[in-house]
Structures are given as structure tokens and as C-alpha cells.
C-alpha positions, 0 to 999 in steps of 0.5 A: 468500486470507488477509489476509497474501496481499493486502498485499505490502509497505509503500511507503516513499517521500518522498510516503508519509512525508509522509502518515503524520501524516494517517493515510494509508498506502501499500501494494503489494497483489495485482493481483487484490485489490479495495478491500473485500478491502484494507480488510478486510485492513488492519483485520484485520492492524493492528486499525484502522478504515479510512475510504477506500481508493484504488487505482492500477496502476503500469505497469512501466518500461523498463530497459536493461542494455547492449543488452538491455532489458525491463520491470519488473513492473506492480504495484498500489498502495493508499492507505489512509486511517484514520478520525480516531478510529482509532489509528495503525499502529505500524509506520509511527509508528517511521519518521516 
């Protein structure tokens, strides 16, 4: 499993936008990835230094379409805090 397989996509919400100036970024990651793998993937892809990684599992929500119902997929969210002396991630800087 390489670094690009671990990070699926950035999570772009109001809460994640508010954390960009503090160098805190949020990603959707593989469910079987651990914190060390996520840290190494972010450092390799973006060329930054990671201070801390926190993860949480987001449970799927019940969705209905008429009388049919089902659940959206469960996914894993990783919040990555960079060190103070690290450069910012350029992708997110264009958004804020």
C-alpha cells in the first residue's frame, strides 16, 4: 500500500476550513490505515512535518428514497496537525 492509497480525499467543511490557519488539515483515509501510516503518507506526499494525527471512524447514516432505505458507507477521518516550523500545504492555502 503506497501513500496515495492511504489518503483518499481532503474533507472540506466549515470546521476544516476554520482549522487551516492553525495548520490543521482533515482527510478521508483508508479504514485499515493506522496513525503512523497516515503520518508517513502526508509527509511524503506534501513534504511537510507532522506533529500529531488523530483519527475517528464516521458511521454511515441512514438514507431513504421513498420506501427503500439503506446506509451510506462508514469511513475513517484523520485530522493532521503540522509542526510550527513546517510549511503549509499549498492545496489548502488556495482555499482559505
